C-alpha positions in Angstrom: -39.6 -31.6 31.9 -38.5 -31.4 35.5 -35.0 -30.1 35.0 -35.7 -26.4 34.8 -33.0 -24.8 36.9 -29.4 -24.1 36.2 -26.7 -24.1 38.8 -24.4 -21.2 37.9 -20.9 -21.9 39.0 -19.2 -19.4 41.3 -16.9 -17.0 39.6 -13.3 -17.9 40.0 -11.0 -15.4 41.6 -9.5 -13.0 39.0 -6.3 -11.1 39.7 -6.2 -7.3 39.9 -4.2 -7.4 36.7 -6.8 -9.4 34.9 -9.6 -7.3 36.2 -7.9 -4.2 34.9 -7.5 -5.9 31.5 -11.2 -6.7 31.4 -12.1 -3.1 32.3 -9.9 -1.9 29.6 -11.5 -4.3 27.1 -15.0 -3.0 28.1 -13.8 0.6 27.6 -12.3 -0.2 24.3 -15.5 0.0 22.3 -15.6 3.7 23.0 -12.2 4.3 21.5 -11.9 6.1 18.2 -11.2 4.1 15.0 -7.5 3.7 14.4 -6.7 3.8 18.1 -4.2 0.9 18.1 -1.8 -0.1 20.9 0.1 -2.9 19.1 3.4 -1.3 20.0 2.7 -1.7 23.7 2.4 -5.5 23.4 5.4 -7.7 24.2 4.9 -9.2 20.7 3.2 -7.6 17.8 2.7 -10.9 16.0 -1.0 -11.5 15.3 -3.4 -13.6 17.3 -4.4 -16.2 14.6 -8.0 -17.4 14.7 -8.9 -20.3 12.4 -12.3 -19.6 11.0 -14.1 -22.8 10.0 -16.6 -21.5 7.5 -19.4 -23.2 5.5 -18.6 -21.5 2.2 -20.1 -24.4 0.2 -22.5 -27.2 0.9 -25.9 -26.9 2.6 -24.7 -24.3 5.1 -23.4 -21.8 2.4 -26.1 -19.2 3.0 -25.1 -19.1 6.7 -21.4 -19.3 5.9 -21.6 -16.2 3.8 -23.0 -14.1 6.6 -20.9 -15.7 9.3 -17.9 -14.6 7.3 -19.2 -11.0 6.8 -20.0 -10.7 10.5 -16.6 -12.2 11.5 -14.7 -9.8 9.3 -16.7 -6.8 10.7 -16.0 -7.8 14.3 -12.3 -8.4 13.7 -12.0 -5.1 11.9 -13.5 -3.3 14.9 -11.4 -5.3 17.4 -8.2 -4.3 15.5 -9.2 -0.7 15.3 -9.5 -0.6 19.0 -6.1 -2.2 19.8 -6.6 -5.9 19.0 -6.2 -8.5 21.8 -3.6 -7.9 24.4 -2.2 -5.2 22.1 -1.8 -7.7 19.2 -3.7 -7.6 15.9 -6.2 -10.4 15.1 -5.8 -12.3 11.9 -8.5 -14.6 10.5 -7.4 -17.8 8.7 -10.5 -19.0 6.9 -11.0 -22.5 5.5 -14.1 -23.9 3.9 -15.3 -27.1 5.5 -18.0 -27.6 2.7 -20.5 -28.2 5.6 -19.1 -31.7 5.8 -18.0 -33.4 9.1 -15.0 -35.2 7.5 -13.8 -32.1 5.9 -14.4 -30.2 9.1 -12.0 -32.5 11.0 -9.4 -31.9 8.3 -9.8 -28.1 8.6 -9.3 -28.2 12.4 -6.1 -30.2 11.9 -4.9 -27.6 9.3 -5.5 -24.8 11.9 -3.5 -26.6 14.5 -0.6 -28.0 12.5 -0.3 -26.0 9.3 -1.6 -22.5 10.2 -0.4 -22.6 13.8 -3.7 -20.9 14.9 -4.2 -19.9 18.5 -7.9 -21.0 18.5 -10.5 -22.5 16.1 -13.8 -20.7 15.7 -17.1 -20.5 13.8 -18.7 -23.9 13.0 -22.5 -23.9 12.7 -24.0 -27.1 11.5 -24.2 -29.6 14.3 -23.0 -32.7 12.3 -19.9 -30.7 11.4 -19.3 -29.8 15.0 -19.6 -33.4 16.0 -17.2 -34.4 13.3 -14.7 -31.7 14.1 -14.7 -31.2 17.9 -13.0 -34.5 18.8 -10.0 -33.6 16.6 -9.8 -30.2 18.2 -9.7 -31.9 21.6 -7.0 -34.3 20.5 -4.9 -31.5 19.1 -5.6 -29.3 22.2 -6.9 -26.5 20.0 -9.4 -24.3 21.9 -12.5 -24.6 19.7 -15.3 -22.0 19.9 -18.3 -23.1 17.9 -21.3 -20.9 16.8 -23.9 -23.7 16.5 -27.1 -24.3 18.4 -27.1 -28.0 19.1 -27.0 -29.5 22.6 -23.8 -31.4 21.7 -21.5 -29.1 23.7 -23.7 -28.8 26.8 -24.5 -32.5 26.8 -20.9 -33.3 27.9 -20.3 -35.5 24.8 -17.4 -33.5 23.5 -14.2 -32.2 25.4 -12.8 -29.5 27.5 -11.4 -27.6 24.5 -14.8 -27.1 22.9 -17.1 -24.1 23.9 -20.4 -22.6 22.8 -20.3 -19.2 24.5 -22.0 -16.9 22.0 -25.3 -18.5 21.1 -27.9 -20.6 23.1 -28.5 -24.3 22.5 -31.7 -26.0 21.2 -32.6 -27.5 24.6 -32.7 -24.1 26.2 -34.6 -22.6 23.3 -37.4 -25.2 23.3 -37.7 -25.3 27.1 -38.4 -21.6 27.2 -40.8 -21.6 24.2 -42.9 -24.7 24.9 -45.1 -23.0 27.6 -46.0 -20.2 25.2 -46.8 -22.6 22.4 -49.0 -24.8 24.5 -50.9 -21.8 26.0 -51.4 -19.8 22.8 -51.4 -22.2 19.8 -52.3 -25.7 21.0 -51.0 -29.0 22.5 -51.0 -31.5 19.7 -47.9 -30.8 17.7 -46.6 -32.2 14.4 -42.8 -31.7 14.1 -41.0 -31.4 10.7 -37.3 -31.3 11.2 -33.9 -32.1 9.5 -32.7 -35.7 9.8 -29.4 -35.0 11.6 -28.1 -34.0 15.1 -29.6 -30.5 15.1 -33.0 -31.9 14.2 -32.8 -34.7 16.8 -32.2 -32.1 19.5 -35.5 -30.4 18.5 -37.2 -33.8 18.4 -36.0 -35.0 21.8 -36.1 -31.8 23.8 -39.3 -30.3 22.4 -41.1 -33.6 22.8 -40.2 -33.6 26.5 -40.9 -29.9 26.9 -44.4 -30.0 25.4 -45.2 -33.1 27.4 -44.4 -31.1 30.5 -47.1 -28.6 29.5 -49.7 -31.4 29.1 -49.3 -31.6 25.4 -47.9 -34.2 22.9 -46.1 -34.5 19.7 -48.5 -36.5 17.6 -46.2 -37.0 14.6 -42.5 -36.8 13.8 -41.5 -36.1 10.2 -37.7 -36.2 9.7 -36.5 -34.9 6.3 -33.0 -35.6 4.8 -31.0 -32.4 4.7 -30.3 -32.8 0.9 -34.0 -33.1 0.0 -35.2 -30.8 -2.7 -38.9 -31.4 -2.8 -41.2 -32.0 0.2 -44.7 -32.5 -1.0 -44.7 -36.3 -0.4 -44.1 -35.7 3.4 -47.1 -33.4 4.1 -49.8 -36.2 3.9 -48.1 -37.6 7.1 -49.4 -34.6 9.1 -52.4 -35.9 11.2 -55.8 -34.3 10.8 -56.1 -33.5 14.5 -52.8 -31.5 14.6 -53.1 -28.2 16.5 -49.7 -26.8 15.6 -47.2 -27.5 12.8 -43.7 -27.0 14.2 -41.1 -26.7 11.4 -37.3 -26.1 11.6 -35.8 -26.9 8.2 -32.4 -25.7 7.1 -30.4 -25.7 3.8 -30.7 -24.3 0.3 -34.2 -25.7 -0.3 -35.9 -23.9 2.6 -37.8 -21.6 0.2 -39.1 -24.6 -1.6 -40.2 -26.2 1.6 -42.3 -23.3 2.9 -43.8 -22.7 -0.6 -44.8 -26.4 -1.0 -46.2 -26.4 2.6 -48.4 -23.4 1.5 -49.5 -25.1 -1.7 -50.4 -28.3 0.2 -52.6 -26.5 2.8 -53.9 -23.5 0.8 -55.7 -21.0 3.0 -56.8 -23.5 5.6 -54.1 -25.0 7.9 -53.2 -25.4 11.6 -51.2 -22.6 13.2 -47.6 -22.6 12.1 -44.7 -22.2 14.6 -41.4 -22.2 12.7 -37.9 -21.7 13.7 -36.4 -18.9 11.6 -33.9 -21.5 10.4 -36.6 -22.4 7.9 -36.6 -18.9 6.5 -33.1 -17.5 7.2 -31.7 -15.6 4.2 -35.3 -15.7 2.7 -37.4 -12.5 2.2 -40.7 -13.1 4.0 -42.4 -11.1 1.2 -41.2 -13.6 -1.5 -43.9 -14.8 -3.9 -45.5 -18.0 -2.6 -45.0 -17.1 1.1 -48.3 -15.3 1.6 -49.6 -18.3 3.6 -47.0 -17.4 6.3 -49.1 -14.3 7.3 -50.1 -14.7 10.9 -47.7 -17.5 11.6 -45.1 -17.5 14.4 -41.3 -17.7 14.4 -38.6 -18.3 16.9 -35.8 -15.8 16.5 -32.7 -15.5 18.6 -32.1 -12.0 17.3 -35.1 -10.6 15.5 -34.4 -9.8 11.8 -36.7 -6.7 11.8 -35.5 -3.9 14.1 -39.0 -2.7 14.9 -39.9 0.8 16.0 -37.6 0.9 19.1 -34.4 -1.0 18.4 -31.7 -0.9 21.1 -28.7 1.3 20.6 -26.6 -1.9 20.6 -28.7 -3.4 17.8 -28.4 -0.3 15.7 -24.6 -0.2 16.3 -24.2 -3.8 15.3 -26.4 -3.5 12.2 -24.3 -0.6 11.0 -21.0 -2.5 11.5 -22.1 -5.7 9.8 -23.8 -3.9 6.9 -27.4 -4.8 7.5 -30.5 -2.5 7.4 -33.5 -2.4 9.7 -35.1 -5.2 7.7 -32.2 -7.5 8.1 -31.0 -7.2 4.5 -27.7 -6.1 3.1 -27.1 -2.3 2.9 -25.4 -3.0 -0.4 -28.2 -5.1 -1.9 -31.6 -5.1 -0.2 -32.5 -8.3 -2.0 -29.7 -10.1 -0.1 -31.3 -11.1 3.2 -29.0 -12.0 6.1 -29.0 -14.9 8.5 -29.6 -12.4 11.2 -30.8 -14.7 13.9 -27.6 -16.7 13.9 -24.7 -14.6 12.7 -24.6 -12.4 15.8 -23.1 -15.5 17.5 -19.9 -15.0 15.6 -19.6 -11.3 16.7 -20.3 -12.2 20.3 -18.1 -15.3 20.4 -15.1 -13.3 19.1 -15.6 -10.9 22.0 -15.7 -13.8 24.4 -12.4 -15.0 23.0 -11.0 -11.5 23.4 -12.3 -11.3 27.0 -10.9 -14.7 28.0 -7.5 -14.1 26.3 -7.1 -10.7 28.1 -8.1 -12.3 31.5 -5.6 -15.1 30.9 -2.8 -12.7 29.8 -2.6 -15.0 26.7 0.7 -14.7 24.9 0.9 -17.9 22.9 0.2 -21.7 22.7 1.9 -22.2 26.1 -1.1 -20.3 27.6 -3.9 -22.5 26.1 -4.6 -24.0 29.5 -5.0 -20.5 31.0 -7.3 -19.6 28.1 -9.5 -22.6 28.8 -9.8 -21.7 32.5 -10.4 -18.1 31.8 -13.3 -18.9 29.5 -14.7 -21.3 32.1 -14.5 -18.5 34.7 -16.9 -16.2 32.8 -20.4 -16.0 34.3 -22.6 -13.0 33.6 -22.3 -11.3 30.2 -23.9 -7.8 30.0 -25.7 -6.5 27.0 -23.7 -4.0 25.0 -22.0 -3.4 21.7 -20.0 -6.6 22.3 -23.2 -8.5 23.0 -26.0 -6.7 21.1 -28.4 -9.7 21.2 -28.8 -9.3 24.9 -27.4 -10.1 28.3 -26.5 -13.8 29.0 -25.3 -16.2 31.6 -22.4 -18.6 30.9 -22.1 -21.9 32.6 -18.4 -22.9 32.7 -19.1 -26.4 33.7 -20.9 -27.3 30.5 -19.3 -24.6 28.3 -22.7 -23.3 27.2 -24.3 -19.8 27.2 -27.9 -19.0 28.1 -29.8 -16.0 26.8 -33.2 -14.6 25.7 -35.4 -16.1 23.0 -37.9 -14.2 20.9 -41.2 -15.1 19.3 -42.3 -13.0 16.4 -45.4 -13.0 14.3 -45.5 -12.4 10.5 -47.6 -9.3 9.9 -47.7 -7.8 6.4 -44.6 -9.8 5.5 -42.6 -8.4 8.5 -41.8 -10.1 11.8 -43.3 -8.3 14.8 -42.2 -9.2 18.3 -44.9 -10.8 20.5 -42.9 -12.4 23.3 -39.4 -12.3 24.7 -38.4 -14.9 27.2 -36.4 -14.4 30.3 -33.0 -16.2 30.7 -34.4 -18.1 33.6 -37.1 -19.7 31.4 -34.4 -21.5 29.4 -32.2 -22.7 32.2 -31.7 -26.4 33.0 -29.7 -28.6 35.3 -26.1 -29.3 34.0 -25.5 -32.8 32.8 -21.7 -32.7 32.8 -18.7 -30.8 34.2 -15.9 -30.2 31.7 -13.8 -28.5 34.3 -13.1 -31.8 35.9 -11.4 -33.0 32.7 -7.6 -32.7 32.4 -6.2 -29.9 30.2 
């Protein structure tokens, strides 16, 4: 792949008033719980955030943890004064992980609930079904997905992905390590919808740029419950099996893959999506020992977690193994749910920079979000520092490769932000508000 550089837009001029608001927001995380300034705001009516959550359907495991993370972040934001001195209220609606239902939920946020923004969508086919309606209704819509749909320019000026990186950036940064350390003939097993197609298209190009090739593509319907019949399609000369399955049957997928190969199989490189909410020590997963996983935010804290990681885990109720503090058998979707936390803080930052008071300021909110460039690591952004490109409404950050050792993920490589940058394909800022 030749497009390996990102042109970062110059930061727009921010007024002294906005700069002071941003400084106050940064200092806010140090305030004591209960330190609330709602009375100082011109209006104490809440900022209403429509939370589009996958409570049911194939995204339910993610939806549960997206909701727990969202509630934890909003609780903290409100304890520290809310947004522009106003409390934040979450209006949650289940979209059933369905694109048609997703569009209906977005409409309810805009017309029935009178939400200031929409937020939270994960599964890419739901984003693709929902974002056009958000644009029509002029509802600022902050998704917490990974697909390349936002950055591609296919959506609209009202749709952002500012808290989590996209698949294109992920695979560009990972392909050199895979080719160098695991092999160059790759069989890909991926879900048969937009998120999977991003992996198929962008990893195929990225591994080719490293002198490798994808020797087989195996798409699997997202509602599939058994996978054994697909595994004979894996060519005998495969160097690496690349898997990125999602949905409620992921445990079945990895178990059946192990039963098919036994103790002899090519190296495995999986996206943690195939194992989110799954205990790596579950019976039947022994064959994963020694395999490699992509993680945006490593589930296992390791020996030296950052202070920001530790702070975040405590607030969302997760232990050092990525499981619930209330129930250690309840494993989180740790590598994705941080995107909700970080996106909410981006919304807060942009609203405060824009001096947001209500729907009449939506245009200012869009422009303030587009003006964000560098994002420092901190309690607001515990996964790491990032760069935001306002032209394509997409954030870029670090990726992590972990290896399964004794049923625990151990970090073996962390990419730089620069390894995942690419040339913008679009410029949403040129679209009318």
